[in-house]
C-alpha positions in Angstrom: -1.9 -15.4 12.6 -5.4 -17.6 12.2 -8.3 -17.4 14.1 -7.5 -21.1 14.8 -3.9 -20.1 16.0 -5.1 -17.5 18.2 -7.3 -19.6 20.0 -5.4 -22.2 20.6 -3.0 -20.0 23.2 -6.3 -18.5 24.8 -6.6 -15.1 23.1 -10.1 -14.4 21.5 -9.5 -13.0 17.9 -11.3 -9.6 18.6 -9.0 -9.1 21.7 -6.2 -10.1 19.5 -7.2 -7.5 16.5 -7.9 -5.0 19.2 -4.4 -5.6 21.0 -2.9 -5.5 17.1 -4.3 -1.6 16.3 -2.9 -0.5 19.7 0.7 0.9 20.5 3.2 1.7 17.5 0.5 1.1 15.1 -1.6 3.6 16.7 1.0 6.4 16.6 1.9 5.5 13.2 -1.4 5.5 12.3 -2.1 9.2 13.5 0.9 10.8 12.4 -0.4 9.2 8.6 -4.1 9.7 9.2 -5.0 12.8 6.6 -3.2 10.5 4.2 -4.7 7.3 5.0 -7.7 9.4 4.5 -7.0 9.8 0.9 -6.1 6.6 0.4 -9.2 5.5 1.3 -11.4 7.2 -0.1 -9.5 6.8 -3.5 -10.1 3.1 -3.0 -13.5 4.5 -2.4 -14.0 5.9 -5.1 -12.3 3.1 -7.6 -15.1 0.5 -5.7 -18.2 2.6 -6.7 -17.0 3.2 -10.2 -16.5 -0.5 -10.4 -12.6 0.2 -11.4 -12.0 -3.2 -8.3 -9.3 -5.2 -9.8 -6.9 -1.8 -10.9 -4.1 -1.4 -8.9 -1.6 1.8 -8.8 2.0 -0.2 -7.7 0.9 -3.6 -7.2 0.8 -5.9 -10.4 -2.3 -7.8 -10.2 0.2 -11.1 -9.5 1.9 -9.1 -6.2 -1.9 -7.9 -5.5 -2.7 -11.7 -5.6 0.1 -12.3 -2.9 -0.4 -9.6 -0.7 -3.9 -10.3 -1.0 -3.2 -14.3 0.3 -1.4 -12.3 3.1 -3.9 -10.3 4.2 -6.2 -12.9 4.3 -4.2 -15.4 6.7 -3.3 -12.0 9.0 -7.0 -11.6 9.7 -8.8 -14.5 7.8 -11.9 -16.1 7.2 -13.6 -17.9 9.2 -17.2 -17.7 11.0 -16.8 -13.6 10.2 -15.0 -12.1 7.3 -11.4 -11.5 6.8 -9.3 -9.3 5.2 -10.2 -10.3 1.8 -14.0 -9.5 2.3 -12.7 -5.8 3.4 -11.0 -5.3 0.6 -7.9 -4.3 2.3 -5.7 -4.8 -0.7 -7.1 -1.7 -3.0 -6.2 0.4 0.3 -2.5 -1.1 0.7 -2.2 -0.4 -2.9 -3.4 3.2 -2.8 -0.9 3.2 0.2 2.2 2.3 -1.7 1.3 5.4 -4.0 0.8 8.0 -1.2 1.8 8.2 1.7 3.6 5.1 2.3 5.7 5.5 -1.0 8.9 4.4 0.8 7.7 1.6 1.4 7.8 0.5 -2.3 10.6 -0.9 -2.1 10.2 -2.9 0.8 7.1 -4.6 -1.0 9.1 -5.2 -3.9 11.9 -7.1 -2.4 9.7 -8.5 0.4 7.1 -10.3 -2.2 10.8 -11.5 -3.8 11.9 -13.0 -0.7 8.6 -14.7 -0.4 8.4 -16.1 -3.6 12.0 -17.4 -3.0 11.1 -18.5 0.3 7.7 -20.4 -1.1 10.1 -22.0 -3.6 12.2 -23.2 -0.8 9.7 -24.4 1.8 7.3 -26.2 -1.4 9.6 -26.7 -4.1 6.7 -27.6 -6.0 4.8 -24.8 -5.6 4.3 -21.7 -7.9 3.6 -18.6 -5.6 2.8 -18.3 -2.1 -1.2 -17.8 -2.7 -1.5 -21.2 -4.8 -0.5 -22.9 -1.1 -2.6 -24.4 1.3 -3.8 -22.5 4.0 -1.9 -24.4 6.2 1.4 -24.0 4.2 0.4 -20.3 4.1 0.7 -20.0 7.4 3.9 -22.4 8.2 5.8 -20.0 5.8 4.4 -16.9 7.2 5.2 -18.0 10.9 8.6 -18.2 9.5 8.7 -14.6 8.5 6.8 -13.0 10.8 9.3 -11.1 12.3 10.6 -9.2 8.9 10.1 -5.9 8.2 7.9 -6.7 4.8 5.7 -9.4 7.1 5.1 -6.2 9.9 4.4 -4.2 7.7 1.9 -6.1 5.7 0.4 -6.4 8.8 0.0 -2.6 10.0 -1.6 -1.5 6.2 -3.4 -5.0 6.8 -5.0 -4.0 9.6 -5.8 -0.1 8.7 -7.4 -1.2 5.8 -9.5 -3.6 7.9 -10.7 -0.7 10.6 -10.9 1.9 8.8 -14.1 4.3 8.2 -16.0 2.9 5.2 -16.8 5.7 3.5 -13.0 6.2 2.6 -12.8 2.4 1.0 -11.6 -0.6 3.4 -13.7 -2.5 5.8 -16.3 -2.5 3.1 -19.6 -3.7 4.5 -18.4 -2.4 8.2 -17.0 -6.0 8.6 -13.9 -4.8 10.9 -16.3 -2.4 12.7 -19.0 -5.6 13.2 -16.2 -7.5 14.1 -15.3 -5.6 17.2 -18.5 -4.3 18.0 -17.8 -0.7 17.0 -21.3 1.1 16.6 -20.1 3.5 13.5 -20.9 7.0 15.9 -17.9 9.6 16.7 -19.8 11.4 18.3 -22.1 11.0 21.4 -24.4 13.3 22.8 -24.8 13.1 26.8 -24.9 10.6 28.6 -22.3 9.9 25.5 -23.8 6.2 24.6 -27.5 5.0 23.8 -26.9 2.4 26.6 -25.9 4.6 29.5 -28.8 4.3 32.0 -28.8 6.7 35.2 -28.7 5.9 38.2 
């Protein structure tokens, strides 16, 4: 979940993130690509217009909870994480566009998150007020739920999206995995290619 937990298992953060973006997630991204781009464009326009903080589906309180989850999925440590990449705006827009059918999942998932928070940590009012260690403990308990899996997928998409469409602010995700931000190469296909 966090960089600390990933390193304990011997998997570097970069490898874990790359693997997280493959498989079923890649197929889902491919099938939703035009709508993802539209959601990212909206997030970019809102950020450029100084509208950061305005949500279309999530309430500010709900957004704080989802953003806290995303910040544990891709944490801020030696490098910026999901919070700095502003994935919450991408997630909110996704829930009003191509993933509208996930709105009930988020609504119920956030209710369940609050219940689980109060059950595990009776003195806590909400997930976002927990310590990082407590958040990790709680997310570990729910990591196999459809809600957590959906938040995880949305977080990863928002983190690695083309910055010109929103998300991945300042190319945070690309810098983390060493992507140079160029989609088309002229032969010999890479500036690092050396002939013979």
